[in-house]
C-alpha positions as CSV (number, residue, x, y, z in Angstrom):
1,L,196.6,270.9,135.1
2,H,199.8,273.0,134.9
3,D,201.7,271.2,132.1
4,R,199.1,268.7,130.8
5,H,201.3,265.8,131.6
6,G,200.9,263.0,134.2
7,P,200.4,259.2,134.6
8,V,197.1,259.1,132.8
9,P,196.9,261.5,129.9
10,N,198.0,260.5,126.4
11,R,198.3,256.8,127.3
12,R,196.3,253.7,126.8
13,I,195.3,252.3,130.1
14,E,193.6,248.9,130.7
15,I,191.3,249.0,133.6
16,S,188.0,247.6,134.9
17,A,184.7,249.5,134.6
18,L,181.1,249.0,135.7
19,D,178.1,249.4,133.3
20,R,174.8,250.8,134.4
21,H,173.7,247.3,135.6
22,G,176.7,246.9,137.8
23,R,178.5,244.4,135.5
24,E,182.3,244.6,135.6
25,F,184.1,244.5,132.3
26,A,187.5,245.3,130.9
27,I,188.0,248.6,129.0
28,E,190.8,250.5,127.3
29,L,190.8,254.1,128.5
30,T,192.6,256.9,126.6
31,V,192.5,260.5,128.1
32,W,194.0,263.5,126.4
33,P,194.0,267.2,127.4
34,L,192.6,270.0,125.2
35,R,193.4,273.6,125.9
36,T,191.4,276.4,124.5
37,P,191.9,280.2,125.1
38,T,189.3,280.0,127.9
39,R,189.8,276.7,129.6
40,L,191.5,273.3,129.8
41,S,189.4,270.2,129.3
42,F,190.1,266.5,129.2
43,N,188.6,264.2,126.8
44,A,188.3,260.4,127.2
45,F,187.8,257.5,124.8
46,I,186.6,254.2,126.3
47,H,186.8,251.0,124.4
48,D,185.2,247.7,125.6
49,I,187.9,245.1,125.2
50,T,186.0,242.2,126.8
51,G,186.2,240.2,123.5
52,R,189.9,240.8,123.1
53,K,190.6,239.8,126.7
54,A,188.6,236.6,126.2
55,A,190.5,235.8,123.0
56,E,193.8,236.4,124.7
57,A,192.8,234.1,127.6
58,K,191.7,231.5,125.2
59,L,195.0,231.7,123.3
60,Q,196.9,231.4,126.6
61,T,194.9,228.3,127.5
62,Q,195.5,226.7,124.1
63,L,199.2,227.4,124.4
64,A,199.3,225.9,127.9
65,Q,197.4,222.8,126.7
66,L,199.7,222.5,123.7
67,S,202.7,222.6,126.0
68,L,201.0,219.9,128.2
69,L,200.3,217.8,125.2
70,S,203.9,218.0,124.1
71,E,205.1,217.1,127.6
72,I,202.8,214.0,127.8
73,T,203.9,212.9,124.3
74,R,207.6,213.1,125.3
75,A,206.9,211.2,128.6
76,I,205.0,208.3,126.9
77,G,207.3,208.2,124.0
78,D,209.9,206.4,126.1
79,R,207.5,203.8,127.4
80,L,207.1,200.4,125.8
81,D,204.2,198.9,127.8
82,V,200.6,200.0,127.6
83,R,199.9,200.2,131.4
84,S,202.8,202.6,132.1
85,I,201.7,204.8,129.2
86,F,198.1,204.9,130.6
87,Q,199.3,205.6,134.1
88,I,201.4,208.6,133.0
89,V,198.5,210.0,131.1
90,V,195.8,209.8,133.8
91,R,198.2,211.2,136.4
92,T,199.2,214.2,134.2
93,V,195.6,214.9,133.3
94,E,194.6,214.8,136.9
95,E,197.3,217.3,138.0
96,H,197.4,219.7,135.1
97,L,194.1,219.9,133.3
98,P,192.9,219.4,136.1
99,V,190.0,216.9,136.7
100,D,188.4,215.2,139.7
101,F,188.4,211.8,138.1
102,A,190.4,210.1,135.3
103,C,190.8,206.6,134.1
104,L,191.8,204.8,130.9
105,C,190.1,201.7,129.7
106,L,190.7,199.1,127.0
107,Y,187.8,198.4,124.6
108,Q,186.8,194.8,124.1
109,A,184.8,194.9,120.9
110,A,183.8,191.2,121.0
111,D,182.1,191.6,124.4
112,S,181.1,195.3,123.8
113,R,182.6,196.4,127.1
114,L,185.4,198.4,128.6
115,E,188.1,197.0,131.0
116,V,189.5,199.6,133.4
117,T,193.2,199.5,133.0
118,S,194.6,202.6,134.8
119,V,193.1,205.1,137.3
120,G,194.6,208.4,138.5
121,A,196.2,208.5,141.9
122,T,193.7,210.9,143.4
123,S,190.8,209.0,141.7
124,I,191.5,205.6,143.3
125,A,189.1,206.0,146.2
126,L,186.3,207.3,144.0
127,A,187.0,204.6,141.4
128,S,186.6,201.9,144.1
129,Q,183.3,203.5,145.2
130,L,182.0,203.5,141.6
131,G,183.2,200.0,140.7
132,L,185.7,201.4,138.3
133,A,188.9,200.1,139.9
134,P,191.6,198.5,137.6
135,G,190.3,195.2,136.4
136,E,186.6,196.2,136.5
137,H,184.4,196.0,133.4
138,V,181.8,198.4,132.1
139,V,179.2,197.1,129.6
140,I,178.7,199.9,127.1
141,D,175.3,198.8,125.6
142,A,172.7,201.5,126.2
143,N,174.7,203.5,128.6
144,G,175.8,206.5,126.5
145,L,179.3,205.2,125.7
146,S,178.1,203.5,122.6
147,R,178.9,206.7,120.7
148,C,182.4,206.6,122.0
149,G,182.7,203.0,120.8
150,R,181.9,204.4,117.3
151,G,184.8,206.8,117.6
152,R,183.1,210.0,118.8
153,V,184.0,212.2,121.7
154,V,181.2,212.2,124.3
155,Y,180.6,215.2,126.5
156,E,177.9,215.2,129.1
157,P,177.7,218.6,130.7
158,D,175.2,217.6,133.4
159,L,175.2,213.9,134.3
160,S,172.1,214.2,136.5
161,K,170.1,214.7,133.4
162,V,171.4,211.7,131.5
163,P,169.3,208.5,132.0
164,F,172.0,206.0,131.1
165,P,173.3,203.7,133.9
166,F,176.9,204.6,133.5
167,A,176.2,208.4,133.7
168,Q,174.1,207.7,136.8
169,R,176.9,205.7,138.3
170,L,179.3,208.6,137.9
171,A,176.7,211.0,139.3
172,S,176.3,208.9,142.4
173,G,179.9,209.6,143.2
174,G,179.5,213.3,143.0
175,L,180.6,213.8,139.4
176,C,178.5,216.3,137.4
177,A,180.3,216.5,134.0
178,M,182.1,213.9,131.9
179,V,184.2,213.7,128.8
180,A,184.9,210.3,127.2
181,A,187.5,210.4,124.3
182,P,188.1,207.3,122.2
183,L,191.5,205.9,121.4
184,L,191.5,205.4,117.7
185,V,194.1,203.5,115.5
186,E,193.2,203.1,111.8
187,S,189.6,204.1,112.6
188,Q,189.3,201.3,115.2
189,V,188.6,202.0,118.8
190,F,190.8,200.1,121.2
191,G,190.5,202.2,124.4
192,V,188.6,205.1,126.0
193,L,189.9,208.0,128.2
194,I,187.2,209.0,130.7
195,T,187.5,212.2,132.8
196,G,185.0,213.8,135.2
197,R,184.5,216.9,137.3
198,R,182.3,217.8,140.2
199,Q,180.9,221.0,138.6
200,V,178.1,221.1,136.0
201,E,179.2,222.3,132.5
202,S,182.8,222.5,133.7
203,F,184.5,221.4,130.5
204,S,185.1,224.0,127.8
205,S,185.1,223.3,124.1
206,T,188.9,223.9,124.2
207,E,189.3,221.2,126.9
208,C,187.2,218.8,125.0
209,E,189.4,219.3,121.9
210,F,192.5,218.9,124.0
211,L,191.3,215.6,125.3
212,R,190.5,214.5,121.8
213,Q,194.0,215.4,120.6
214,L,195.5,213.7,123.7
215,S,193.6,210.5,123.0
216,E,195.0,210.4,119.5
217,H,198.6,210.7,120.8
218,V,197.9,208.1,123.5
219,A,196.3,205.7,121.0
220,L,199.4,205.9,118.7
221,A,201.9,205.3,121.6
222,A,199.8,202.5,123.1
223,H,199.4,200.8,119.7
224,Q,203.1,200.9,119.2
225,A,203.7,199.5,122.6
226,Q,201.2,196.7,121.9
227,L,203.1,195.9,118.6
228,Y,206.4,195.9,120.5
229,E,205.0,193.5,123.2
230,A,203.6,191.2,120.5
231,L,206.9,191.2,118.7
232,Q,208.8,190.5,121.9
233,R,206.5,187.6,122.7
234,A,207.0,186.2,119.2
235,Y,210.7,186.5,119.6
236,D,210.6,184.7,123.0
237,D,208.4,182.0,121.5
238,L,210.8,181.6,118.6
239,R,213.8,181.4,120.9
240,A,212.1,178.8,123.1
241,T,211.2,176.7,120.0
242,Q,214.8,176.9,118.7
243,Q,216.1,175.8,122.1
244,A,213.6,172.9,122.2
245,V,214.7,171.8,118.7
246,M,218.4,172.0,119.6
247,Q,217.7,169.9,122.8
248,Q,215.8,167.3,120.7
249,E,218.7,167.1,118.2
250,R,221.2,166.6,121.1
251,L,219.0,163.8,122.5
252,L,218.8,162.2,119.1
253,A,222.5,162.4,118.7
């Protein structure tokens, strides 16, 4: 009051406020003094910054997910076998997204089914309960995963409302929301990343997009690993054939 200075006047302060309904929201408050010949008054300008805060939080989430995607990509880039790539992915998704259930499956188009290949470390008990342990198969006819088999990301925000058998199987284990992201190479699905949470509507659009991008990176790395394994087998077969021919020539001699 004496010198019109202090910790609040002439500064922009971010603080929480309550509206008339008791809802808390973020505001930007600016207070400045105004002296007239007869009195000193203080004026305030209040700006609702809820939208800006939400945008900043979304940006921070996207940056964190981009960093996580880069970390996973570096980790799987050094692997040359599909199973180790899948195991790194499900473990990282479990820990850092995070989710309550994560598994990766290979898609067998001829049989129209998925073969569970890798399950996250904290998901093993639940996977056994649901019949989704490594080596188990899931038939995708009429169970909601057919869209994933056609290359689309499937998000079910409330599994209790989905009538398909696979969704009901997940719901029986306490999972309430699911995202299934296809692994695509040259427009062909060869695997599916399945994640689940125990809360209804718990996956945001940003997280669904992250899982879609992750599945693309995993698909490329796994496809390269498959090509390397096939090339290694071909080389081993060729070497075995050469040795057999050389042995036969020695016997003939």
